[in-house]
Each structure stands twice: as C-alpha cells, then as structure tokens.
C-alpha positions, 0 to 999 in steps of 0.5 A: 101696082104699089111696088112699081111706084117706088123708086129704086135706090139712086147712084149716090145712095149706092156710093154711100153704101160702098163707103160705109162698107169701106168704113166697116173694113177700116174699123175692123182693120183698126181693131186688128192692127191696134190689138196687134200693135198693143200686144207687140208693144207690151212684149217689146217693152219688157224685152227692151227693158231687159235688153237695156238692163243687160246692156248697162251691166255689160258696160259696168263689166267693161268698166270694172275690167278697165279698173282691174287693168289699171290696178295690174298696170300700177302694181307691175309698172308704176309702183316699181318705178316710183319706189326709188323716188318714194324712198328718196323723198321719204314720202308715201306716194298713193299713186303706187297703190293699185286701189288708189290708181283704179279709183282715181282713173275712174274719176276721169272716166266719170266725166264721160259716164256721169251716171256711173259710180265706182268704188273699191269697197273694203271691209278694213281699208287703209284709206277710210274713203274705201270703207264699205257701207253697210250694203256694200259690206253685205255684198262682200259677205256674199263673196266671202260666203261663196268663194267661187262666185265671181260676180254679183248684181242686183238693185237697191233703193237709194235716196235718189231712187232705184239703183242697179249695181254690179260687183266683183270680189277683191281677194288678197294676194301675196303682194298685198301683204307688203302694205296690209300684213302686220302694221309693224312690217308696213312701210313707215311712210304708209303708217305716217300717212294713214296710221296703224289702226286700219288696213292691216291683218289681211290674209292671202286668199281672203276676200276683203272687198269688192269692185262695185259699179252703181248706176241709177235704174233711170239709165237702163229705163231711159234707154228702153223708153227711147227704143220703145218710142222709136219702135212704136212710132215705126209700128204706127207708121207701118200700120198706117201705111198698110191700112192705106194700101189695104184701103186702096186695094179694097177700093180697086178690087171690091168697091169699084166693081160693086159700085158699077154693078149697083149703078147698072142694077139701078139703071136697069130697075128704071127700065134703061136697057141700053147700058153696056155690060159691066167690065168683068175680066178675071176669075175671082169672085167679084169678076164672076159676080159681074159675069153672072150679072151680065148674063142675067142682064142679057137674058132680061133684055132678050126676054123683054124684046121677045115680049115686045115682039109678040 
C-alpha cells in the first residue's frame, strides 16, 4: 500500500523537532522576561531618580545645618574672643560675623563637594557679596509671606542647566541689631569697612535672607543613572541565569523523555520490536505518557506475536 512505502521520520528529525520546541520555549521566556525587566526598569528608574533627588536634598540639609552650627559657634565663642582684639586694633574683623564665618567655612567644604554652592542670600546685606539675586529674593519673599514655613526647595533653570536648590529662612534676632540696627549705632569700624548705606534698619523677627544650597540636577540624575545601570545589569544577569536553568530543566524533564519516546516510536514504526521499554519512572505527565507508551508497545508486541503464531 502507498502509506507502507513511506519512511517514518528519522531520529535526527525528531531531535530537530525537540530543539525547535526548546527554541519556542526560549522565545516565550525571553518575551516574558524582557517584558518583566522592561517594566521593572521603568518603575525602578522613576523610583531611583526620586530617591537620588531626596538624597541630594538630605545632604543639602546637613550642609545648611553645618553652616548654622558655624554661625552659632561664631556668635557665641569666636566673636566674644575677638572683640577685645578688634577694639585694640581699631579694625573691623569680618571673622566675628556669623554670616561671614558660615560662608567662608563652606568654601573649604566646597573642595570636597564641588557641585554644591552655598549662599546666605540677604535682601539688605552689609557685605554686597551676600545680596540676593532676583530668584533668591523670590525665595526670601516666600518665607516672608509664610512665616511658619521652615524650608523650601525647588528647581530652576541656569546657564549651566537645570539646578536643584534648598533654602531655609534667616530671621533677625536681638544680637543682629548690634550691627544691623541703626547705622549710627553700628560699630565705627564696620561703617569704615562697608559704609552706612547697606545692611541697616533690620527689625527683630523679620526674615531678611535665606540660607540656600544649590546643586546641578545632573548630580542626582547621575546618582540615579549609576544605580539604574547596576540594577539593570543585575536583572539582566539574573534573567540570563534563570533562562539557562529553565532550559536545562526543560531539557532534562521534557525534551529528553520526549526524544526517547520519539526514537522508540520511530524504531517501532520500522518494525523493530526488540527495543527495550522507555524509562518511565515518576508520576508526572511525562512519566505517565512513557508508561502509556510502554503499555501500548507491549500490547502491540503481544498482538503481533499472536498473529505470527496462528
């Protein structure tokens, strides 16, 4: 008969089919893993950027806290020690001014944190280097409008790119009036150094300035990018290792048993009834398929032998 003349598929063809099955599994797994990694990367990038943003702000808070501590130290310890020396020399020493001390101290800190800039921006300063720029004056005005607000942060455009800033208000205390009350009451050496046109007329409780830390947005973004690259490389490595382990499991649990069954079926189809039964230990579906195949094979052998014995 015509169908008897056809040869059954050979073993290599069955092996090729098994490999094609493995390739299909791999394609499905790659799509699944790729989608999962892409989604995780998208969510992680936003999270890491926000985390880096918060980390930079926290560093800025520590720097402002350090500057405030320097101001207090100068006002309570350095200033009183230098007053007698200042009077004796009849020369104004800016080192006795808390604003000056905090700014100069940060200049040294700037060597370790070159991306961070600090300024004690003031609406009406004695030292004109502390005069607030337009955007700094806007920040100070926010504190003047909202006296209970103790911190303000935001982003702004600069010639060098986008920048992040953190600000805290500077309010006038009674000690400030010694130099910043009326010009006629200020130390003569201060007037000689800075003149009598700026830095006077302050009132206790008024917000006259703000401590402002500025840092380019490239800093938190670069922190987030480094963390993101590390995360994605880790996820990629884990996904690749998982894919290889799954391939190995599929080969051992599915491909090899199915290949044995296909080879046995191929030999039986060619009339070879001397092959041993395929190994079929276990209770999973592949093992049950092997057991069913063995029963069918034994039944076929018995049937053929009975026919041959008649």
